[in-house]
C-alpha positions in Angstrom: 5.2 -8.6 -11.5 6.4 -6.9 -8.4 4.6 -4.3 -7.6 7.4 -1.9 -7.0 8.2 -2.6 -11.0 4.9 -1.2 -11.7 5.1 1.8 -14.1 5.2 5.3 -12.4 4.4 8.8 -14.0 6.6 12.2 -13.5 4.3 15.0 -12.3 4.5 16.7 -15.2 5.2 14.8 -18.3 6.0 17.8 -20.7 8.6 19.3 -18.5 10.0 15.7 -17.2 9.8 13.7 -20.2 13.7 12.7 -20.3 13.4 12.4 -16.5 10.8 9.9 -17.0 12.7 8.1 -19.9 15.8 8.1 -17.8 13.8 6.3 -14.8 12.3 4.0 -16.9 15.5 2.6 -18.1 15.1 -1.1 -17.1 18.5 -2.3 -16.8 20.1 -0.7 -14.0 23.6 -0.9 -15.0 23.0 0.0 -18.7 25.9 1.8 -20.1 26.8 3.7 -23.7 26.6 7.5 -25.3 22.8 7.4 -25.7 22.4 6.7 -22.1 24.9 9.5 -21.0 23.2 11.9 -23.6 19.7 10.9 -22.1 21.4 11.6 -18.3 22.9 15.1 -19.4 19.1 16.0 -20.8 17.2 14.6 -17.8 19.5 17.0 -15.6 18.9 20.0 -17.8 15.0 19.3 -17.0 15.9 18.6 -13.5 17.5 22.2 -13.1 14.7 23.7 -14.9 11.8 22.2 -12.7 13.8 23.0 -9.0 14.7 26.6 -10.6 11.1 27.1 -11.4 9.6 26.2 -8.0 12.6 27.1 -5.6 13.9 30.3 -4.8 16.9 29.0 -3.1 18.2 26.5 -6.5 17.0 29.4 -8.4 19.6 31.5 -6.7 22.2 28.7 -6.3 21.7 28.0 -10.4 22.3 31.5 -11.3 25.7 31.8 -9.7 29.0 31.0 -11.0 29.3 28.0 -13.1 30.6 24.8 -11.4 33.9 22.7 -12.8 32.5 20.2 -15.2 31.7 16.8 -13.6 34.0 13.9 -15.3 31.1 11.8 -17.2 28.4 14.7 -17.3 29.5 16.3 -20.2 31.0 20.2 -20.2 27.3 21.5 -20.9 25.8 19.9 -17.4 25.8 21.9 -14.5 25.5 20.2 -11.0 25.3 22.7 -8.5 26.7 21.7 -5.1 24.3 21.5 -2.2 25.6 20.0 1.0 23.9 17.1 2.7 24.4 18.8 5.4 22.1 21.9 4.2 18.9 19.6 5.1 19.9 19.3 8.6 18.8 22.8 9.2 16.7 24.1 6.2 13.4 22.9 4.7 13.5 23.6 1.2 10.8 22.5 -1.4 9.9 22.3 -4.9 6.6 21.4 -4.6 3.5 22.5 -2.6 3.3 20.8 0.9 -0.1 19.6 0.0 1.6 17.4 -2.5 4.2 15.6 0.2 3.4 12.0 0.0 6.0 11.0 2.5 8.1 12.7 5.0 11.5 11.1 6.3 14.2 12.0 8.6 17.8 11.0 8.9 18.8 10.6 12.8 17.8 9.2 15.8 15.5 11.1 18.8 18.3 14.0 19.0 20.5 15.9 17.4 20.2 17.4 13.8 18.2 15.8 11.4 17.7 16.0 7.7 14.0 16.9 6.9 13.4 15.1 3.5 9.9 15.5 1.7 8.6 13.2 -1.3 6.0 13.3 -3.8 4.8 9.9 -4.8 6.7 9.8 -7.9 10.1 10.5 -6.5 9.6 7.8 -3.6 7.9 5.4 -6.2 10.9 5.8 -8.6 13.5 5.6 -5.8 11.7 2.5 -5.0 11.5 1.0 -8.3 15.1 1.6 -8.5 15.7 -0.9 -5.7 13.0 -3.2 -7.0 15.7 -3.4 -10.3 18.8 -3.8 -8.4 17.6 -6.8 -6.6 15.6 -8.1 -9.7 18.9 -7.8 -11.5 20.5 -10.1 -8.7 17.6 -12.6 -8.7 16.7 -11.3 -4.8 12.7 -11.1 -5.8 11.5 -14.3 -4.8 7.6 -14.0 -4.4 7.3 -17.7 -4.6 10.0 -18.3 -1.9 8.9 -17.6 1.9 11.9 -16.2 4.0 12.6 -15.6 7.6 13.7 -11.8 8.3 16.5 -10.7 10.6 16.1 -6.7 10.8 18.9 -4.9 12.0 17.1 -1.9 12.4 14.4 -0.2 14.3 11.0 -1.8 15.1 8.2 0.3 13.5 6.4 2.2 15.9 4.3 5.5 15.9 5.4 8.8 14.5 8.5 6.9 13.6 10.1 8.4 10.3 13.5 7.2 10.1 14.7 6.7 6.8 16.5 3.6 7.6 13.6 2.2 9.2 11.2 3.0 6.2 14.0 1.2 4.1 14.5 -2.0 5.7 10.6 -2.9 5.9 10.4 -1.9 2.3 13.2 -4.8 1.3 10.8 -7.1 2.9 8.4 -6.8 0.0 10.5 -8.6 -2.3 10.2 -12.0 -0.4 7.1 -13.3 1.4 8.0 -13.3 5.2 7.1 -16.4 7.4 8.8 -14.9 10.5 10.5 -11.3 11.3 12.6 -10.2 14.2 13.5 -6.7 14.6 16.9 -6.0 16.6 16.4 -2.9 17.8 12.9 -3.3 19.9 10.4 -0.5 20.5 10.1 0.1 24.2 7.3 2.9 24.4 9.6 5.5 24.8 12.6 4.7 22.7 14.1 1.6 21.2 16.5 -1.1 22.7 19.5 -3.4 21.0 17.7 -7.0 21.9 21.1 -8.9 21.5 19.5 -12.2 23.1 16.5 -11.9 20.9 18.9 -11.8 17.8 20.9 -14.6 18.9 17.7 -16.9 19.6 16.3 -15.7 16.0 19.4 -17.0 14.5 19.6 -20.2 16.4 15.7 -20.8 15.4 16.0 -20.0 11.7 19.1 -22.1 11.4 16.6 -25.1 12.2 14.0 -24.4 9.6 13.5 -24.8 6.1 13.7 -21.4 4.8 16.3 -18.9 4.0 17.2 -16.1 6.3 17.3 -12.5 5.2 19.5 -10.2 7.3 19.0 -6.9 6.6 20.2 -3.6 8.2 23.2 -1.9 10.2 26.3 -3.9 10.3 27.8 -2.9 13.5 24.9 -4.6 15.4 25.4 -8.4 13.1 28.9 -8.0 14.1 27.9 -7.4 18.0 25.4 -10.5 17.8 28.3 -12.7 16.3 30.6 -11.6 18.9 28.1 -12.1 21.8 27.7 -15.7 20.2 31.2 -16.2 20.4 31.7 -15.3 23.9 29.0 -17.2 25.1 30.5 -20.4 23.5 27.7 -21.0 21.0 28.7 -23.3 17.7 28.7 -21.9 14.7 25.4 -21.9 12.9 24.4 -22.6 9.3 21.3 -20.8 8.0 19.3 -22.5 5.0 20.4 -22.3 1.5 19.6 -19.3 -0.3 19.8 -17.1 2.6 20.9 -13.4 2.0 22.6 -10.5 4.0 22.2 -6.7 3.1 23.4 -4.5 5.0 23.6 -0.7 5.3 24.1 1.9 7.5 27.7 1.9 8.1 29.5 1.8 11.6 29.1 5.5 12.4 29.3 6.2 16.1 31.7 3.5 17.2 34.4 3.3 14.8 36.9 1.9 17.5 35.0 -1.6 17.2 35.1 -1.6 13.0 36.9 -4.5 11.5 37.4 -4.6 7.9 34.9 -5.7 5.8 36.9 -8.7 4.6 37.5 -9.8 8.2 33.4 -9.0 8.9 32.3 -10.9 6.0 34.6 -13.9 6.8 33.1 -13.7 10.2 29.2 -13.9 8.9 30.7 -16.9 6.7 32.2 -18.6 9.4 29.4 -17.7 12.3 26.4 -18.3 10.0 27.2 -20.3 7.0 26.3 -17.8 4.5 28.9 -17.5 1.4 30.6 -14.2 0.5 28.7 -13.7 -2.6 25.5 -13.3 -0.6 26.7 -11.1 1.6 26.5 -7.4 0.3 27.0 -3.9 1.5 25.0 -0.8 0.3 25.2 3.0 0.4 22.3 5.4 0.2 21.0 8.3 2.5 17.5 10.1 3.0 18.9 13.0 1.3 19.9 10.5 -1.9 17.8 8.0 -2.2 19.4 6.2 -5.2 20.3 2.5 -4.2 24.0 1.4 -4.4 24.5 -2.3 -4.3 27.7 -4.2 -3.9 28.4 -6.7 -7.0 29.5 -10.1 -6.0 33.1 -8.6 -5.9 31.6 -6.2 -3.1 32.0 -3.2 -5.2 29.5 -0.1 -5.0 28.7 0.2 -9.0 27.0 3.5 -10.1 23.6 2.5 -11.5 22.3 4.1 -14.7 20.0 6.5 -12.9 22.6 8.6 -11.1 26.4 9.6 -11.3 28.9 9.8 -8.9 32.1 12.1 -8.4 34.3 12.9 -5.7 35.4 16.2 -4.6 38.6 17.6 -2.9 37.7 18.4 0.8 39.7 21.7 0.7 38.7 23.1 -3.2 35.4 20.9 -3.9 37.2 20.5 -7.4 36.5 17.4 -8.9 39.4 14.6 -8.3 40.5 12.0 -10.7 40.0 8.2 -10.0 41.4 6.9 -7.0 41.9 10.0 -4.7 39.8 10.3 -1.9 37.6 13.4 -0.9 33.7 13.9 -0.7 31.3 12.1 -2.4 29.2 13.9 -4.8 26.1 11.7 -6.1 23.7 13.1 -9.0 20.5 12.2 -9.7 17.5 13.8 -11.6 15.1 11.5 -10.4 13.9 13.6 -7.3 11.4 16.4 -7.9 10.0 17.3 -4.4 13.5 18.9 -3.0 16.5 20.2 -4.9 18.5 17.4 -3.9 19.5 16.1 -7.4 23.4 17.2 -6.7 24.4 16.6 -3.1 27.9 16.5 -1.6 27.8 13.8 1.1 29.9 14.1 4.1 31.4 10.6 3.3 35.1 10.4 2.0 35.4 8.3 -0.9 37.2 7.3 -4.0 35.8 6.6 -7.5 37.0 3.8 -9.8 36.7 2.5 -13.2 34.3 -0.2 -13.9 37.3 -2.3 -15.9 38.9 -2.4 -12.3 36.3 -4.6 -11.3 36.3 -8.4 -12.3 32.5 -8.6 -12.2 30.6 -8.2 -15.5 29.0 -4.5 -15.0 30.8 -1.6 -16.5 29.5 1.2 -14.6 32.3 3.1 -12.4 32.0 2.2 -8.7 33.2 3.7 -5.4 34.8 3.1 -2.1 33.7 4.6 1.1 36.5 5.5 3.5 34.5 6.6 6.4 32.9 10.1 7.3 34.8 13.3 6.9 35.9 15.0 10.6 34.1 15.0 13.7 31.1 16.8 14.4 27.9 17.0 16.4 25.6 15.7 13.3 24.3 12.4 13.7 22.7 10.1 11.7 20.1 7.0 12.0 23.7 4.9 12.5 25.1 7.5 15.1 22.1 7.4 17.0 21.6 3.4 17.0 25.3 3.0 18.0 24.5 4.4 21.4 22.1 1.8 22.0 25.2 -0.5 21.8 26.6 1.6 24.9 27.2 -0.7 28.0 26.2 -4.0 26.3 29.7 -4.8 25.6 
């Protein structure tokens, strides 16, 4: 068994028994009334846990009841906390000595979300990722791969959530060789586009699959550079996999449509479309949202997603764009179990996707508005300046 699939226990089994049961569900896209009932009970436990340990959340929960979230049931509260709140405040539901991991959401400057994890929270989130990868057959302990990571090379004191995630994803297949696109220079990071081109050329000639992980914009830029250099398309070995995350924030003017981008990856690297998947996640909400083979971000069993009107924050019906609202009782370290993101999205019923999964899915349309808030992708995007 992959160690990230191993059992992990909640901090207080008596107070969080239903949270434990929900997070122990092994099938990442299970549906049904029993699952919905368990989710509602787990949310009630999560509210009580945070209200008893966080003055901030206790005050929030004591306020007027918000409009019920579709799919949660009329009796389940989901008080709204915007993700930007965590850029300005450190709010914990555990003693600081129980902090197991501290991650941030942005680069070397700008506002950062400061997220603190106890061991249960980060291990539970990692197990969710492992179960999704296992569901798709991407845990291959007997098949080494070459990695091209479009993320930050590890460095002393680096706490970025994206770097942590991408290096964690390397645990699902043993590494023969690893290349980082954003190289540590001693005083920061630089995008090594020629190193990425050389790695792809080298990996294409070897006999093991390639896994490309990280920011899609950097992969796109690499493929653009290969084309500009007049290099012939490559064909990466069979079984290669592209799993992207982090979006195109910071350089929307260079963004291309998803279908066009995936076609570009297939054309230049020979990776079929069903082996190219985007993901969504954040340091404030670590539940993994991974595209199915039809490129829809289905909601896993451990969470629920709603969409909120940008003016009133009222829940919106399927198909209407608004703020993405993500809900999961898994987190015990910080009251971030009901978070409104800065992303615009629309939700859709599972039946509207031709894949076998029955859970709802959502489409991310981009960031809402323009502000000085910066994310990992924004900071990374600045490394592209002057390279085109």
